[in-house]
N, C-alpha and C positions, 0 to 999 in steps of 0.2 A: 486175191482178185487182181487184175491188172489195173493199170493207171489211165485206160483209154478215155474213161468219163472226165477224169481229173485233166487230163491233158485238152480235151475238148473245152472244159471251162476255161483253163488258162488261155487257150488261143481266141475265146471269146473276149477274154479281158484285155487281150492284145488288141483286138479289133475295136473294143470300145474306145480305150485309150488312145489308139491310133487316130480314130474318127476326131477325138479332141484334138490331138497334137496336129492333123492336118489341117483342120479349120483354123487353128490358131497360126499356123504357118502361113496358110494363103491369106490371112489378115495382115500379115507383115512380111508380105513379099518373099516368103519361103526363107527367111533369115533365122536360123537355128540360134543365133547369138542372141536374139529377143528373150530367150528363156533364161539366159544368164542374168538379166535385170541389172546390168552394170550402171552404176553412178558416177559422174564427174568427180565427185568430191574423193572417191576410191579409186576409181579406174581411170588412169591417164589417157586421155583421147589421143594424144601424140604419139603414144607407145602402142596404141591399141587400134590402129585405124580401120579396122575390119569389124570392129565391135558395134553391137548397137548399145550406145550410151544415153542416160538421160542426163540432160544438162542441168547443172546446179544442184544435184541430188546425191544422196549417199548410195542409192542403189538398195539391193538386199542381199541377203546371205549367200545365193548363188555364185555371186561374183568371187566370193572367197574359196568356195569349193571348186571353181573354175581353176583359179590360181592354184590350189593344191593339186587338181588334176594334172596340171602342167608339169609340177614338180612337188611330189608329196614329202620329200625330204628336205624342203627348204629349210634355211635357218637366217633368212634375210628379212627385215621388216617390209622392204619394198622389192618386188621382182615382177617381171613382166609388165611394169606399169601399174601394179595392183599393190596399195599400202594395207597392211594389217593394222588395223586400231587395236584389236585384241588379239596377238597372234597364239597365245597359249590356249585360248578359248576356241579357235578355229583349228589348230592343228590336231588337237584331241580328239576331234570328230573326223577321223581319217580315214574311216570304213569306205565310205561312198567315192571320195575323190580317189582313193587308192585302186579300187575297182575300175574307175573310168581311166585312170592312168594306165592301166594293164590292158583295157579293151581298146583304147586309142593308140596302141603302139608306142606306149611309153611316153605319153604326154604331147603326140604332136598337134601342134596347134590349130591345123585345118579339121583335125578328125574331132577333138575333144567337146566341141559345142554339140555335134551329133551324138557323140558317145554318151553325153551326160543324159540325154532325152532316152536312149535306147535303153540304157542301164535301168533308168527308172521305170520305164513301160515294162521291161522284162522282169523287174522285180515284183510289180504289181501282179503280173501275170503268174509268176512263181507263188505268190500270195494267195491267189484265188485257187491255183490248183491243189495246194497244200490243204486249204481250208476245205475243198469239195472232199478231199480225202478223210478229214475230220467229220464232215457231215454224214458221210457215208458209213463211218465207224459208228454214228448214233442212228442209223438206219434212217435217214433222211436224205432228200435229194441232193445230189452233188450240186446242181444248181445254187444252192444256198451259199456255195462257196464264193459267189460273186459278191454277197452282202458286205463282208468285211473289206474286202478288196475295192468295193465301189464306195466306200466311204469318202465325202469330198475332201478331207484332209490330204489324200492323196493324188487328187487332181491339183491341187494347190502345189505339192510337191513336184509334181511334173512339169507344171506350168512355169516354176522358177528355180529348176533343179536343185532341189532341196533333199534331205535326207530319210524323210519318213518312208518312203517306198521301200529302201534296202532295209531299214530298221523293220518294217512290218514283214517283209519276207523272212528275215532271221528269226523273229520272235515267232511267227506261225510255225517254222521248222522246229522251234523249240517246242512249242505246245504239242505238236505231233510226236515229236521224239519222246517227249515225257510220257505222253499218254501211251507209247508203246514199249515204253521202259528201255530205250535206246540212249544210255546215259552219257556216253562219250559225243554222240551226235548231237543231244540237247545242249551240253557244254560249250561245244564249238559254236553252234548257232547263238548261245548266249554272249559269247565272247565277241563274236561279229556284231551283233547288235550294240554292246556296250562301247564298241569301239567306233560306232558309226553314230550314236546319240546317247548321251549319259543317262536320260530319264528311262531308258530301257532297263537301267538298273534296279528300277523299283520291282520288277518282276522278280530278279535275282535275289533281292531282299526279302520278299515275300516268300520264295521258295527256300532260302535258308531258314528263316523263321519257321517255316512248317517243317523242314527236316529236322531242325536242332530240339524244337519243343513240342512234347505231346500236348501241352495246353492250347496251342496255337491250333495244331492238328484237328483237336477236338472243336474247339471253338469255330473253327473255319469250315469244318466238314458239313456236307450236306446230308440230309435224313432221307431215308428209305421210306417206302408206304407204310411200315409200322412202326417207324420213328427210330429204327437203328441208324447210327452213324456212318457215313461212308467216307472213311479215312483215305481211301486210296492206297497205290502203293508206297513204300516208305522211300523216298529219294535219297540217296547218297549224298552226306553233306558236302562233299567235294565239287559235285555238279554245280551248286550256284555259288561255290566259294571261288572256283576258277575265273569266271568272270569278273568278279569282283577285284580279285587280287591283279589281274591281268590290267584291268582299268586303273586301278590304283598305282600300278607301277608305271604304265604309259603315262599317265597325268604328271606323275612325280619327274619323269624324264622331261616331259614337254615343259613343265613349269621352269625346271632348271635351266633348260636351254634357253628360255625367254627372259629371264630375270635380268632386270636393267636395260632391257632392249627398248623398251618404251618408259615414258615417264609414268610412275606409279607402279612399275614390275609387274607382277602377274596380277589378273583381275577376278574379281567375283563375278559369278554368272547366276547370282540369286534373282529369282523372279517369281516372288510369291508375295500375296497379300494374306490377311485373315479371311478364312472361308464365308464366300457369299458376299464380302463387305463390297468390293468393287464392282460385282454384277448389280448389286441392289443400288448403288451410286449411278450406274450406266442407266438403268432403268429409270430412276427418278428423273435424270436428266431428259431422257426421252419423253417422260409423263409432261414435264415443265415446258418442254419446248419440241413439240412433235414435228415441226417444220425442219428442225435441224438434223432428224434421224435419217440415216440411210436406209431406204425400204428393203433393199437387197439384204443388208445385213441382218434387219429384223426379221426378214422370212428365214434367214440361214440360222440365226440364233434361236428362234422359235422352234425350228425342225432339230435343231441340236438338243434343245432343252426336253424336248418330247423324247428323244432317242435315250437321253440320260435317265428319263423318268421310268421308261420301260427297263432300262439296265438294273436300276435301283429294285424295282418291283422283282425282277428275277432274282436277284440276290438275296432279297428279303425272304423270298419263298423258301429258300434252302432245299429246293428239290434237286438241284444237281449241280455238277461242277467239284472237281478236286480242291483240297482245302487250300494248295497254294494258289490256285486260280482265284478263288473266292477272296482270300487276303489280298492278291494283287489287284483286283479289280475295286475293292474297298478303298485301297491306298491310291489308287489312280483317280478315283472318283472325287475323293478329298483333295487331292492335287488340282483337279481341273477347275473345282469350284473356288479354288484360292488364286486362280490368275487373275491379272490386272488387265486383260486385252480384250476386253469384250466389245469395243468399238470397231474391232477389225477381225472379220470373219476368217481371213486368211491366217490370222495367228491361232485362235482357238479351235478352229477346225483341224489344224495340225496337231494341237495337244490332245484332243478326242481320239486320234488313231488307236491308241492302245487300249484305253478302256472300251471303245467300240469292239474290238478283235477279242479280246477277252469275255467281254459279256457276251459278244454273240456266242462264243464257244460255250459259255455256261447255258445259254439260253437253248442251245440245242437239245438239252436234256429236260428242258422245262416244258409248258404249255404251247402247242403249236401257234397258237394266236399270237404269242408274243414274239416269236421270230418272224412272223408274216408282217406284224405291225412294225417292227425294225426294218425289214425289207422295203416297205413302202416308204418308210421316212428316208432311208439312205437313197433309195431310187430318185425320189423328189428333190432332194438336197443336191444329188450329183448334178441332175439337170441344172438347177438355180446356179450352182457354183460354176459349172460349165460354160455356161451362156455367159456369167458374169466375167469370166477369164480369157475367153477366146480373142478377145480385143485388147487384153491388159499388156503392157500399159498403153494407153489411148494416144494417138497420134496427136492430141490436142493439148500434151504436156511439154510441148517442145522438144520432143525427141528427134533426133536425128543421127545418121550415121556419124560414127566420130570423125570421119575424114571430112565431112562437111563443114565440121566447126573450126576446121583449121585455117580457112582462108585459102586462097589461091597459091 
């Protein structure tokens, strides 16, 4: 069958994402550099007079990806007026800025801010189209492909020039390629994901475990109607090994490049706590002092937890999913509940992108009501998050054009 339905789903996702982008641009005078979210403590206003820069702030990750999109081969701590606090950490995530660099005519300053938005919107559309094909492979409506693509974490990624959309497109491509036993394509997509955001390697690790160990395949397998195990095709061990080896090699090169460049040398990017501990602590804080709670964040957190509960139910039923998918989902859910960032929806929504994607795929083969419930939660959460982000950052934060802070 052709790809007409999938292309249509992708175009609809482009329209939905473009609506959000257009409203956000309208709230900031059409300035695409707002999406970079640069902060004065990292990005020098004098060297970047055309950037939207938040005074007295560090800004966010997008300013580092902006700098890498200008020159992904950089070996300087400071370039284009932007200083790397953790250079090895940022440069190892080269996938998204490298694509932007190529699309923007090799880092042209005037084009890069727009290219960062276009690449992310396109990536989410590709994710939706590939998901639509997977839905059709399960004899489900291709419109269900909008569910993983509309997860609110991707709205956050678009709004701040982050990596999740490109990672999502790569991982969805890998999931589809593995289902169709296209091993070279699967390995290629997994490499792209690994070089964009290292957390995607969890899927490669799960895939390697399932490919290497018959025990893991048996424990992770779904069960048929008569109780028989559905172990799926045997994936060649080299498929998950290639992205792991490429990432380790790339990270080794980057770490060596930046040794001694900043005080403390190369840095750790660990960000975990014991499972549920920080979540419970946050909820206890909210209960003790409800007035201090952010209502939008509580709404986002409630919907996110509800979605995770649905995914756990799908996983426990063992009605669908290939062994590596089920192992990956279990690992990602454990990682998710070990995060220490529950006070910020922008953080945990991003971390939930991958478990929602893989859990959605497994849910396609489960009871239809579970997919519908997930779709409703995703839709409501997308609207809540989009409305929260269209004016972000607010003009009440003393945000000015960098040039205005330089004086006459």
